C-alpha positions in Angstrom: -173.4 -248.7 -121.4 -175.7 -245.4 -120.4 -172.5 -243.8 -119.5 -170.8 -244.8 -123.0 -174.1 -243.4 -124.7 -174.4 -240.2 -122.6 -170.4 -239.9 -123.9 -171.1 -240.6 -127.2 -174.1 -238.3 -127.6 -172.5 -235.5 -125.4 -169.6 -236.0 -128.4 -172.1 -235.7 -131.0 -173.7 -232.8 -130.4 -170.6 -230.9 -129.5 -169.6 -232.1 -133.0 -173.6 -230.4 -134.4 -173.0 -227.2 -132.9 -169.5 -226.6 -133.7 -170.5 -227.3 -137.7 -173.3 -225.2 -137.1 -171.0 -222.3 -135.8 -172.5 -221.9 -132.4 -170.0 -221.5 -129.8 -169.8 -220.4 -125.5 -171.4 -216.9 -125.8 -173.5 -217.3 -129.4 -176.7 -217.2 -129.8 -178.3 -220.2 -132.1 -179.2 -218.2 -135.2 -177.1 -215.8 -134.9 -174.7 -215.3 -138.1 -170.9 -216.0 -137.5 -168.3 -212.9 -136.6 -166.8 -212.1 -140.3 -163.4 -210.9 -139.1 -162.3 -210.0 -142.6 -163.4 -206.6 -142.6 -160.8 -205.8 -139.9 -158.3 -207.0 -142.1 -157.0 -204.5 -144.3 -158.6 -200.7 -144.7 -161.7 -201.2 -146.8 -163.3 -198.0 -148.6 -166.1 -200.0 -149.8 -169.2 -197.6 -148.8 -171.4 -199.5 -150.5 -170.9 -202.1 -148.0 -173.2 -200.0 -145.9 -175.9 -201.1 -147.9 -178.4 -204.0 -146.5 -179.5 -204.8 -150.3 -175.7 -204.9 -151.6 -176.3 -202.5 -153.8 -174.4 -201.8 -156.0 -174.0 -205.5 -157.6 -173.4 -204.5 -161.1 -172.4 -201.9 -163.5 -173.5 -198.1 -163.3 -174.6 -196.0 -166.8 -173.9 -192.7 -166.1 -175.4 -190.7 -168.9 -173.7 -187.4 -169.8 -176.4 -185.6 -172.2 -173.4 -183.8 -174.4 -169.8 -184.5 -176.3 -167.0 -185.9 -175.3 -164.5 -183.4 -174.4 -166.3 -180.6 -173.1 -167.0 -179.3 -169.3 -169.9 -181.5 -168.5 -167.7 -184.8 -170.2 -164.4 -183.9 -168.2 -166.0 -183.4 -164.8 -168.0 -186.5 -164.8 -165.3 -188.9 -165.7 -162.7 -187.3 -163.7 -165.1 -187.9 -160.1 -166.7 -191.4 -161.7 -163.2 -192.7 -162.1 -162.7 -192.1 -157.8 -166.1 -193.0 -156.9 -165.6 -196.6 -158.7 -163.2 -197.4 -155.9 -165.8 -197.1 -153.6 -168.6 -198.3 -155.0 -166.6 -201.5 -156.1 -168.0 -201.4 -159.4 -167.3 -200.0 -162.8 -169.1 -196.6 -163.9 -169.3 -196.7 -167.6 -170.5 -192.9 -169.3 -172.3 -192.6 -172.3 -172.4 -189.4 -174.3 -175.7 -189.1 -175.8 -175.9 -186.4 -177.2 -178.9 -183.8 -178.8 -181.6 -181.0 -178.1 -179.0 -179.0 -176.2 -178.7 -182.0 -173.5 -182.1 -183.4 -173.5 -182.3 -186.2 -175.2 -179.9 -187.8 -172.9 -182.0 -186.3 -170.0 -185.1 -187.5 -171.5 -183.3 -191.0 -171.2 -182.1 -190.8 -167.7 -186.1 -189.6 -167.0 -187.2 -192.4 -168.7 -184.9 -194.8 -167.1 -185.7 -198.0 -164.5 -184.9 -195.9 -160.6 -183.0 -198.6 -159.7 -179.5 -196.8 -159.3 -177.7 -198.3 -161.5 -178.4 -195.5 -164.5 -177.4 -191.9 -163.3 -177.0 -188.7 -165.2 -175.0 -185.4 -165.5 -177.3 -182.6 -163.8 -176.5 -178.8 -164.1 -178.2 -175.4 -163.1 -181.6 -175.2 -165.8 -182.3 -178.7 -166.4 -185.0 -178.7 -163.7 -186.6 -175.9 -165.9 -185.8 -177.3 -169.7 -189.9 -178.3 -170.1 -190.0 -174.6 -170.3 -187.3 -174.0 -172.4 -188.1 -176.4 -174.9 -191.0 -177.7 -176.9 -191.9 -181.4 -176.2 -189.8 -182.1 -173.1 -191.8 -184.8 -170.9 -189.8 -184.3 -167.7 -189.3 -181.6 -164.9 -188.1 -180.8 -161.6 -190.0 -183.9 -160.3 -188.7 -186.4 -162.5 -185.0 -186.8 -161.1 -183.9 -187.3 -157.8 -180.9 -185.5 -157.0 -177.4 -187.0 -155.6 -174.7 -184.6 -155.5 -173.3 -181.6 -156.8 -169.6 -181.5 -157.5 -168.7 -178.4 -158.9 -169.6 -174.9 -159.3 -167.8 -173.5 -162.6 -167.1 -169.9 -163.8 -166.9 -169.3 -167.5 -164.6 -167.5 -169.5 -165.1 -165.1 -172.0 -163.1 -165.8 -175.1 -162.6 -163.8 -178.2 -161.3 -165.2 -182.0 -158.1 -163.9 -183.1 -159.9 -162.1 -186.2 -162.3 -160.2 -184.2 -160.0 -157.9 -182.6 -161.5 -158.3 -179.1 -159.2 -158.1 -176.4 -160.8 -157.0 -173.3 -164.3 -156.2 -171.9 -164.6 -152.5 -172.9 -163.4 -153.7 -176.6 -165.9 -156.2 -176.9 -169.0 -153.9 -175.3 -167.5 -151.3 -177.9 -167.9 -153.7 -180.8 -171.4 -155.0 -180.1 -172.5 -151.5 -179.3 -171.2 -150.2 -183.1 -173.2 -153.1 -184.7 -176.4 -154.1 -182.4 -177.0 -158.0 -183.2 -174.1 -158.5 -185.3 -171.2 -160.3 -182.8 -171.8 -163.5 -182.9 -171.8 -165.1 -179.4 -170.9 -169.2 -179.4 -172.7 -171.1 -176.6 -171.9 -175.1 -176.0 -176.1 -175.8 -176.0 -179.2 -173.7 -176.4 -180.8 -172.7 -172.5 -177.7 -174.1 -170.2 -175.6 -171.8 -168.2 -174.0 -170.2 -171.5 -177.2 -168.3 -172.8 -178.1 -166.7 -169.0 -174.8 -165.6 -169.0 -175.5 -163.6 -172.2 -179.0 -162.1 -170.8 -177.4 -161.2 -167.6 -174.5 -159.9 -169.5 -176.9 -158.0 -172.4 -178.8 -156.7 -169.4 -176.2 -155.2 -167.4 -174.2 -153.8 -170.5 -176.8 -152.5 -172.9 -175.4 -154.7 -175.7 -177.1 -157.4 -178.4 -175.5 -160.3 -179.4 -176.2 -162.9 -182.4 -176.2 -166.8 -180.4 -174.4 -169.7 -182.4 -175.2 -172.9 -180.8 -173.2 -176.2 -180.5 -173.2 -179.4 -179.2 -171.1 -178.7 -176.2 -168.6 -176.5 -175.1 -165.8 -178.0 -177.1 -167.4 -177.6 -180.8 -167.7 -173.9 -179.1 -164.4 -173.3 -178.4 -163.2 -174.7 -181.6 -165.5 -172.1 -183.6 -163.8 -169.3 -182.1 -160.0 -170.8 -182.6 -160.9 -171.0 -186.0 -162.4 -167.7 -186.8 -165.8 -168.7 -187.3 -167.3 -167.1 -184.5 -166.6 -164.0 -182.5 -167.0 -164.4 -178.7 -168.0 -167.3 -176.3 -167.7 -168.3 -172.6 -166.5 -171.9 -172.5 -166.0 -173.1 -168.6 -162.4 -173.1 -167.9 -162.1 -177.2 -168.7 -162.6 -176.3 -172.2 -160.9 -173.1 -172.7 -157.7 -173.6 -171.0 -156.2 -175.8 -173.7 -157.3 -173.4 -176.6 -155.3 -170.5 -174.2 -152.7 -172.2 -173.3 -152.0 -173.0 -177.4 -153.1 -169.1 -177.9 -155.4 -170.1 -180.3 -157.7 -167.9 -178.2 -157.8 -164.6 -176.5 -158.8 -164.4 -172.7 -160.9 -161.3 -171.6 -162.1 -162.6 -168.0 -163.3 -165.1 -166.2 -166.5 -164.7 -164.6 -165.9 -165.7 -160.4 -165.2 -163.8 -158.0 -161.5 -164.5 -157.7 -159.0 -165.0 -160.4 -158.2 -168.7 -160.9 -154.8 -170.4 -160.1 -154.1 -171.9 -163.0 -154.7 -168.8 -165.2 -154.0 -165.6 -163.0 -152.9 -163.6 -165.7 -157.2 -164.0 -166.6 -158.9 -161.1 -164.7 -162.5 -161.4 -163.7 -165.3 -159.1 -165.1 -165.2 -157.3 -161.5 -161.5 -156.1 -162.2 -162.8 -154.8 -165.7 -166.1 -152.4 -163.6 -168.8 -154.8 -164.5 -170.6 -155.8 -160.9 -170.6 -159.2 -162.5 -170.6 -162.9 -161.7 -172.2 -166.2 -163.1 -171.0 -169.8 -162.0 -173.1 -173.2 -163.6 -173.1 -175.7 -160.7 -172.5 -179.0 -162.0 -173.7 -182.7 -160.1 -175.2 -186.0 -160.4 -179.2 -187.1 -160.5 -180.9 -190.2 -160.6 -184.5 -191.2 -162.4 -187.3 -190.1 -159.5 -188.2 -192.5 -157.3 -184.2 -194.2 -156.2 -184.6 -195.5 -152.7 -183.2 -193.0 -150.0 -180.6 -195.3 -149.1 -179.4 -196.5 -152.7 -179.2 -192.9 -153.1 -177.5 -192.6 -149.3 -174.8 -195.0 -150.6 -174.2 -192.8 -154.5 -173.9 -189.5 -152.1 -171.3 -191.4 -149.7 -169.4 -192.7 -152.5 -169.1 -189.7 -154.7 -168.2 -187.5 -151.3 -165.3 -189.9 -150.8 -164.6 -190.1 -154.1 -164.3 -185.6 -153.9 -162.0 -185.9 -150.9 -159.8 -187.8 -152.0 -156.2 -185.6 -152.4 -155.6 -186.7 -155.9 -159.1 -186.4 -157.0 -159.2 -182.3 -155.8 -155.4 -182.5 -157.5 -156.7 -183.4 -160.7 -159.9 -181.5 -160.8 -157.6 -178.5 -160.2 -155.4 -179.2 -163.1 -158.4 -179.3 -165.2 -159.7 -176.3 -164.3 -163.1 -177.4 -162.0 -163.8 -175.1 -159.5 -164.6 -177.4 -157.1 -167.8 -177.5 -154.7 -170.0 -180.3 -152.8 -173.6 -180.7 -151.4 -174.8 -183.6 -150.8 -177.9 -185.2 -148.9 -180.5 -183.6 -147.5 -178.4 -180.0 -148.4 -178.3 -181.0 -152.3 -182.0 -181.6 -152.5 -182.8 -178.3 -151.0 -180.0 -176.3 -153.2 -181.7 -177.9 -156.4 -185.7 -176.9 -155.4 -184.3 -173.4 -154.6 -182.0 -173.1 -158.0 -185.0 -174.4 -159.8 -187.4 -171.7 -158.6 -184.3 -168.9 -159.1 -184.3 -170.0 -162.9 -187.8 -170.7 -163.3 -188.6 -167.0 -162.6 -185.6 -165.6 -164.7 -187.0 -167.5 -167.8 -190.8 -166.5 -167.1 -189.3 -163.1 -167.6 -187.6 -163.8 -170.8 -188.5 -163.5 -174.4 -187.3 -167.4 -175.9 -187.8 -166.7 -179.1 -184.7 -164.6 -179.7 
């Protein structure tokens, strides 16, 4: 009888341990091994996160209108980053105030990683450029840089300008009368104008538009003389022969527009680019920031993304992690110094 009871007890214990997932060589309390990770080549970067972030849709704020350079660049990389995050990224265009309305909304959002936003060179100094701005450089967590875009200087057919020399000559004939379209006040466009005016001794009248698409359309219609859209904004109108391309502000010619000379080729020692990136509200955890940076890096490295970005006219450049945080602070100080010596009333 005792022998029978011992056999029954041993069998019961085997069944108990089998049900609990404890086998030979396993430690009690340890989770059973997940073999699914070995099946297929998963690229879900979010799997690294112990908190399982992200678990729902991520909102991406673009503080400028649809169709402009900001919108194009963010929608493109977000499409590829979704694959690595395992969640949708929904882009919201929150326009107004030269980008400050959308960035205020970003700064005021919860810092849980579910609200991100487009961010560029001058935005950390918006409180110095516009009245009533509550955010500053400390209001955001820089995540990644995805591009460093030059501008293309374009002129309307109505203006009669076909090169840099003519632009300078016409601007000097009637100081302050040539209209210069910018896709948002006190963004990269304005600082390009300041640098160009200082170097050439000319003065132009600024016309502010809500986004680069609106500015380039004004050039095509002849309602503005000159503008400096980004390459992604300018190429469609250039290819349609609706505007006159004058020069590109990069150090070298662009592969998709090799007929457009650099400003340097016109005899001016001039170069200007604007970086584009993604930021989150201040206080986002390092773990969440790391998951996001990894996902956008994986998206950036995708050969299909690189092809699509080139076709769209983007100048790809990536920074993430500590490198981007350091660059973000250095860039803030550089533009702060430029702003402090500029008369913002003009």
